[in-house]
N, C-alpha and C positions, 0 to 999 in steps of 0.2 A: 461113693459110688453115684449120688444123685449129681455131682458136679461133673463127672466124666460123661454122664448122660446128657447133661444140659449142652457141654461142649460139642458134643456127637451131633446132636439135633441142629444146633447152630451151623456146624460146619457142612450139614447135609443141606442147608437152605442157602448158604453163600456160595458153595462151590458150584452149584448147577448155573447161579446167576452170573459168576464170573466166567464161566465156559461161554453162555450165551453173549455176554458182551465182546469176548474175544473173537467170536466168529463173524468173518465179513458179511457186510450186508448184502442182500440180495436185490440188485437194483435190475429193474426191467426198463429196456430202452423201446421206444417206439421210433422207427427211423421214419423222420416226416421232415424233410428240409424246409426252411432253415433252421427248424428247431433242434431236430438230432440227424446229423449228416454220416453216412458209412464211406469212408474213403476208400481208395482202390486198395491200400495195404491193409485193410480189416481196422484202422482206428476209427474211432469216432469224434467229430467236432459238432458245430451247431451252437444255437443261443442256449437251448436248455441244458445241454450237456457241459458247456463251458460254465454255466452258472453252478450247476449241481457240483463240477468237478471243485469250483472255488469254495463251496459251503463245506464240502467234505473235507476239504484242505485245513479250512479254518477250525472245524470242530475234530480233526485229526481221526477221521472216519475209515476204516479199512472196508472196502467192498469189491465185489465182482458183479460185471454186468451180463446181461444176456439180451437179444434183441427178440421181440415178439410184436404181435399184432396189437391193435388196440383193444378189442374185445379179450383177448387172453390176458393183457395187463390188468384191465380192471377186474377182471374174474380172479386172478391170482392174488392181487393185494387184498381184495375184499373177503377173501378166505384166510388172509394171513401167511400166505405161501410165499410173500415176496415183501419186502420192507419200504422200499421206495419206486415209484414210477416216474420217469422222464421221457419227456416227449411235447407233442403238441396238445395236450390234454385241456378241454375246457371244462370250467365249473359249472355243473348243472344240479338243479335240486334232486333229480332222479339218483344222479352219482352220489350226491352228499348223502343220500339215506344210508349207503352199505359201505363207504369209506369215506376218509377225511381228505382235506386239500391244504396245503400250505397257503400263505398269503399270496396273492397274485403277483406275477412278476411282469406281466405284459396284458394290455387291454387292446382288442382288436374287433374283428366282427368278420362276417360271412361276406364274400364277394361273388359277383357275377362274371364268368368269363364269357365273352361272346364272339363271334368271328368278326373280322374286320370286312367293313364294306368299302367300295370306292368312292362314295359318297353319293349324294341324291343325284347329281348328274350323271355320274357313271353308271347307277341303277338305272336311271330312266333311259339313257342310251341302249343299255345292254337289253332292256325290255322292248325299246322301239324296233331293236333289228331281230327280235326272237322270231320264232317259228310261228307263235300266235299271232304276232302282228301281221306276219306275211299272209297268213291265212286269212285274216279278216280284211285284208286290203284286196287280196285276190277275190274274195267273195263279193265285194263292193264294184271292182271291175267288172266282174261278169254280170252283175245286175244292171250296170250301165251299158254293157254291150247289148244285153237284151232290150233294154228300153230302147237304145238307139237303134237298133235292128228294126224293131216294130215301126218306129217313125220312118226310117228309110223306107219300108215297104210301102207306107201310104206317100211318101213325099218325093220319091225320086223320079217320078213321072209327073207328078203335078207340080213340082217346085225344083226342076232339074238344076237351076241356076245355084241354089243354096246346098241342095243335097243331090250330089252327082249322081248320075245313072251309073257310073263304074261301081260295082260292089265294093272293091278296096277302098277307093277314094270316099265312097258314098258312106259306108260303114263308119269310116274314121270321122267324116262331118258329124254323122248323127250321135257318135260316141262323144265327141266334144259338145254338141247341143244338151246331152243328157246331162253331162258333168255341169255344166254351167247352169242348167234349170235347177238341178239339185243344191248348188250352193248359192243360188239367188243372186249371181253376179250379173247377170242379164245384159250380157255386151249388146244385143240386139241385131248381131250379125246374121243370126239364123232366126226363122220363124215358121212355124208349119202354116200352111194354107189349106190343106185338105182337112175334110170332115173328120176321117180317120186318124190324122196326124193330130189335131187338135184333141181329140177326146184322148188319146195315148198320153199326150203331153198335160192334159189337166190332171188326168189321176196320176201321172207321176209326180205333178208338183205338190199334191197333198201327201203322196206317199213318201217322197222324199224327206218331209219334214220329220216322219217316223224314223225312216232309214238312217239320216244323220244324226239324230238324238241317240238312236241306238248306238250307233257306230262310236259317236263321242263318249257315250256312258261306258261303252265296254273297254275303249281305249284307256280313259281315265281310271277306272277300276283297275285295268292291269298294271298301269303306272303306279297306282296306290299301293296295291299288294306287294309290288316288287319293293317299295320304299320302306312298306311295314317289315317285310321279312329281312332287309339289310339292318333295319336299325332296332336295337333292344336297348332301350335306354334306363332300364330299371326294373324293380320287382313286378310291376303292373303290367308289364309285357310277357311275364314268364307263362301266362295262362294260354297263349297262342302257339307256344313252341313247343319242341320237344326239349326236355331238360335232363341233365345228368347230374348224378351226386353219388356219395359212397354211402352202403347201408349201416345204419346204426351208428349215425352220425347227427351232430346238431343241424348241419345242413339239410340232411334227409328229414328229420323231424320238421324243420322250419317249413319244407316243401309241402309236407303232408298237412299240417295245421292250414294251410293256404289252398288245400283241395288240388294240389299239384302231384301227380304219381311220376317221380322221377325215374328214368332209366338208370340202374345202378351199375357201378364199376368197382373192381377188386381195388384198384389204387388210384390216385389222382392222375397219373401219369397216363393210364388207360382212358380216363374220362377226356384229358386234353387231345389225346390221339384221336378220339372218336369225333372230338368237336372240330380238329382240323380236316378230318377226312369228311365233314359235312355228315356225320350219321345223327348227330344233335346239333340244336341251334345254342345251345347255352349249358355252362356247367356252373355249378354253385357248391364252393367250398370255403375253408378257412382263407380270408384274404393274404395273409403273410405266405401261406404255402404256394396258393396259385400264383402269387405275383412273382415268388421266387422262380417257379417253375417255368412261366411264359418267359421272363427275363432270360433264364438259363436256356432256353429253345431258341432264342433270338425271334421273339414275338411268334413267327410261324403263322401269319394269317389271324392271330387272335389277340384280343384286347381286354384288359382288366377294368371293368367300369369303375369309375372313381368314387361312386357311391357305396359306402359300407353299410350293410344292414345286419341286425341281429347282433348287438353288441356280446363280446365273448372276452372272459377274463381267463387267461392261462396261469396254471400252477402246477406244481408237483403234486403226486399223487400219494398219499400214505394210507395204512390201514386205520381203522376207526379205533381211536385212542391210544394212537403211536405214542410211545414216550419220547420219539424224538421230534415230535411237532414244534414244541415250544422252543428248542435250541435251534432247530432248522429255520423257523420263522425270524428268530433274533437275527442270525447270521443273513438271511435271505434280505431282510429290510436294509442292513447295512450295505450288502452287496450291490443293490440296485440303485443305491445313491452314491456309488463311486463312479469316477471317471471312465474306470475298466469297461462297466456294463454299459455306459453311453457309447464307448467306442465298439462293443460287441454289437450294439443295436445297429450302429451304421454300416457294421462289416455284413451283418447277417439280414438286415431288414432294408438296408438303403438309405438314402436320404430322407 
């Protein structure tokens, strides 16, 4: 009787374990090209998915996949309701507290995407022919006309040879005299002789020093601002522009640590569309993802800065204490050293 009870207890513990092993693994996919790409026919490809499929084949694992968002993936795996997470998931200390990671299969970082500019000369020319420039030039011309008009009032009778009595010709001569005096060229072809004309000229000589300095400074500032707005060279430039990022991502946290409050978007594609439309000046996200998207869009007036910031290691996600971790790590380390993985890197990440 005891022997029968012992066999029953043994069977009671073995049968559920076998049933669990035979059930397909619940694999959650986060679609994030080029790590996981959803094709038009519903199939999945991409670097992470191809790597997982190779691992599953080597371990003879049966699995079923379901595409979810990043937050749902982490939540489901941390709660033990899924077995593996495949996507563009970076290893962080906060995530490690609630789940496990495999060994990393790729190291990269965050990248900054900015709008392309036509270069310093193109930006300067664009600003030079802007409304602000013509408004400033018009203000200066009006001031020269007023000063020249005052000089003509005193000079057209006292000095008709140089400042003609005809209002049309006389005002042009006076305008020329005011401009020459302001720029200190001093051709000497015209000089006031009346007391009133000399007083106006003397005041204008000193005033023009301030006017020309102000006009030069305003023009230089305008051209400098245009150059700054057109050129984002690195993270140090992000404080002065509007930046976009995805919420609850490492890029969002990286920006917050630097006291930069980004505008949030649901997907990287949304962020890049806003960048192309001029709604933001920069977008920060995982370097492999934004490079893939920018290349697939044919650049579209955007460029990915070559400098990668904040190193990130990408890995597969597992529940804490997963019994699959050791086996997956062993196969993964072999897989990333094969020629096939190098070919996959070139295919999905470029040269």
